[in-house]
N, C-alpha and C positions, 0 to 999 in steps of 0.2 A: 384150508379149503373155504373157510369162512370169509377169509380176506379175498379170495379170488371171486366168490360170488357177490360180495359187496362191491368190488371193483368193477365186475361185470354191469351190475345195475346202475352204477354211477356213469359208466361210459355210454350205456344205452340212453340214459336220462339226458346226459349232456348232449348227445347228438340229436335227440328228439325234440328239445325244447327249442322254441322259435324265439331267439333273442335278437335284437336289433339297437343299434345305437349310433350316435354321431360322435366324432372326435373333433374338437374344435380347436383350431390352430389361429393364432393372431399374428399378423406381419405387417410391416410397412413396405409399400411398393415404391422402389426408386429406380427409375428408367428400366422397366420391364423386370426388374429383379425384387423378389420378395425376401426381405430380411426379418427373421422371426424377432418378435418383441420378447425380450427375456425377463424374468423375475419381476413382473408388474402384476398388481391386483386389478381385477376386473370384475364387474358385476354383469351377469348374464341374465337376460329375462327372456323366457321362452312363452310364446303366445300371451304375453301380459299377465300371466298367472304364476308360473314357476320362476323364482329368482334364486341365483346362486352366486356366491363370491368365490371366485377361483383366482389362483395365482399361476402365471404362464412359466412354463419350464424353461431349460435352456434352448429347445427347438421350438419354442412358441406354443407347446401343447398346453391348453387350459385344462382339458381333461376330456374323459369319456362319459357321456350322458345317455343312459338308457332311455328310450322313449318308445311308445307305441307307434304301430305303422300309421302313417298319415302325413299331413302338410303342416309345417309349422313355420312361424315368424320368430327369428333370433335377433335379439338387440344386445350389443355389447357397449359397456360404458366405462370410462376411466377419465379421471380429471385431467390428464395430460393430453388426451385424444379427443377428436370429435367423435360424437356417438354414431355407431354403424348399426344399420338395420338391414337384415337380409331376409326377404320375403320369399315364400314358396320353398322352403326346405323340405325336401321330400325324404321321408325315411320309409325304407322298404322293409317287409317281412325278411327275417332271417340274414340282414345285411348290416354291415358296419359302413358308414360313410365318413369320408374326411371333409370338412368344412374349413376352408382358409377364409378368414376375414381379414380384409386389408384396412387398417386405420389409418388415419391422418393425424399427425402431430398438430397440436395447436400452439399458436405464439403465446408469449406472456400476457399479453392483453386479452386475448380470448380466454385464457385460463382465468384470470381474474374476473372476467364477465361471466364465465360459467359458473364460479364459486358464488356470484351474488345470489341471495334468496329471490324468488320470484314472487 
């Protein structure tokens, strides 16, 4: 009986909480086809304050990030790709959104230039 009561409270809590998040996918767009970027490390910066280091999975998923309701700027960086910035990412209450960020690979010369200290 106690387990049933605890389970009931958990279910009520789970349905009443207003959680929202974004799932960030990273891909390379080649002729209208998005190819997931697999097993690469990326630095994600959200609104110039929150920094995360995440590794993409086999489907390009970097992770699920819980955020408060609002509008955000998401920047993604990797030494092999040009930096990508997505502005006006809207996170709505009680919703999960998928965000696919298309990155552009750099040439060898561009990678060396990016590595140089500024």
